[in-house]
C-alpha positions as CSV (number, residue, x, y, z in Angstrom):
1,M,12.0,-17.1,14.2
2,P,8.6,-15.3,13.8
3,S,8.0,-12.7,11.2
4,Q,8.6,-9.1,12.1
5,P,7.3,-5.9,10.5
6,S,9.7,-4.6,7.7
7,K,10.0,-1.8,5.2
8,D,12.1,-4.2,3.0
9,L,9.9,-4.8,0.0
10,Q,10.9,-7.6,-2.4
11,T,10.2,-8.1,-6.1
12,F,10.3,-10.8,-8.7
13,K,10.3,-10.6,-12.5
14,N,7.0,-10.1,-14.2
15,P,6.2,-13.5,-15.8
16,A,4.2,-11.8,-18.6
17,P,5.8,-8.4,-19.3
18,D,4.4,-8.2,-22.9
19,R,0.8,-8.2,-21.6
20,D,-1.2,-5.6,-19.7
21,Y,-2.9,-7.2,-16.7
22,E,-3.9,-6.0,-13.2
23,I,-2.7,-7.3,-9.9
24,A,-5.0,-6.4,-7.0
25,F,-4.3,-6.8,-3.3
26,D,-7.1,-6.5,-0.7
27,C,-5.8,-5.6,2.8
28,P,-8.7,-5.2,5.2
29,E,-6.6,-5.2,8.4
30,F,-4.3,-2.2,8.0
31,T,-3.6,-0.2,11.1
32,C,-1.5,2.8,11.9
33,L,-1.6,5.4,14.7
34,C,-3.4,8.8,14.7
35,P,-0.5,11.3,14.9
36,M,-2.6,13.6,17.0
37,T,-3.9,11.1,19.6
38,S,-1.7,8.1,19.2
39,Q,-4.8,5.9,19.1
40,P,-5.1,3.2,16.4
41,D,-6.6,3.9,13.0
42,F,-7.9,1.0,11.1
43,A,-8.2,0.8,7.3
44,H,-9.1,-1.2,4.3
45,I,-6.3,-0.8,1.8
46,V,-6.8,-1.9,-1.8
47,I,-3.7,-1.9,-4.1
48,R,-4.1,-2.3,-7.9
49,Y,-1.3,-2.1,-10.4
50,V,-0.4,-3.1,-13.9
51,P,3.3,-4.4,-13.7
52,D,5.9,-3.7,-16.2
53,G,9.2,-5.5,-15.4
54,L,8.7,-6.3,-11.7
55,C,6.0,-7.6,-9.4
56,V,5.9,-7.2,-5.6
57,E,6.4,-10.3,-3.5
58,L,3.3,-10.9,-1.2
59,K,5.0,-11.7,2.0
60,S,7.1,-8.7,1.9
61,L,4.2,-6.5,1.1
62,K,2.4,-8.0,4.2
63,L,5.3,-7.1,6.4
64,Y,5.6,-3.7,4.9
65,L,1.9,-2.9,5.6
66,W,2.4,-4.4,9.1
67,S,5.3,-1.9,9.7
68,F,2.9,1.1,9.9
69,R,1.1,-0.5,13.0
70,N,3.2,1.6,15.4
71,E,3.7,4.7,13.3
72,G,1.8,8.0,13.5
73,A,0.4,9.0,10.0
74,F,-2.4,11.0,8.7
75,H,-4.6,9.1,6.3
76,E,-3.5,11.2,3.3
77,A,0.1,10.7,4.1
78,V,0.2,7.0,4.6
79,T,-1.9,6.2,1.5
80,N,0.4,8.4,-0.6
81,R,3.5,6.9,1.0
82,I,2.3,3.3,0.2
83,C,1.7,4.4,-3.4
84,D,5.0,6.2,-3.9
85,D,7.0,3.4,-2.2
86,L,5.5,0.8,-4.5
87,F,5.8,3.1,-7.6
88,S,9.4,3.7,-6.8
89,L,10.2,0.0,-6.3
90,L,8.2,-1.4,-9.2
91,A,7.9,1.4,-11.9
92,P,4.5,-0.1,-12.8
93,R,2.6,1.0,-15.9
94,S,0.1,2.4,-13.4
95,I,-0.9,1.9,-9.8
96,T,-3.8,2.9,-7.6
97,V,-3.9,2.8,-3.8
98,V,-7.2,3.3,-1.9
99,G,-7.2,3.6,1.9
100,E,-10.8,3.5,3.2
101,F,-10.3,4.4,7.0
102,N,-12.9,3.4,9.6
103,V,-15.2,6.0,11.1
104,R,-13.6,8.2,13.8
105,G,-15.6,11.1,15.4
106,G,-18.5,10.3,13.0
107,I,-16.4,10.8,9.9
108,G,-15.0,8.1,7.6
109,T,-12.1,8.9,5.2
110,K,-11.4,7.3,1.8
111,V,-8.1,8.4,0.2
112,T,-7.4,7.5,-3.4
113,V,-3.9,7.8,-5.0
114,E,-3.1,7.1,-8.6
115,R,0.2,7.1,-10.4
116,A,1.3,6.1,-14.0
117,I,4.3,6.1,-16.2
118,R,3.7,8.8,-18.7
119,P,4.3,7.8,-22.3
């Protein structure tokens, strides 16, 4: 059966929990819908995080990002949601999600969201 979009993010144990290291995902084909016009919005999403106990499984992340394709969302809201969902799932030491949305009406949008576990 072919893959389907899904909000079901999966994890695996961090293989090096005693070390700080960054995992980065480059997602240049993100799409969602403009909530005002229902036209597609295209974005380049970059996710960077320093894991603690868990890492996100790559295929589930791909299906999760795909799940936004038919949802209406403002750029700011969808970037914050991706960050919050991953933060809640992973409890990473830190995470940054950048959404760089293609130009529409002569204006490009870049949204940067950062979260970290406070000591």
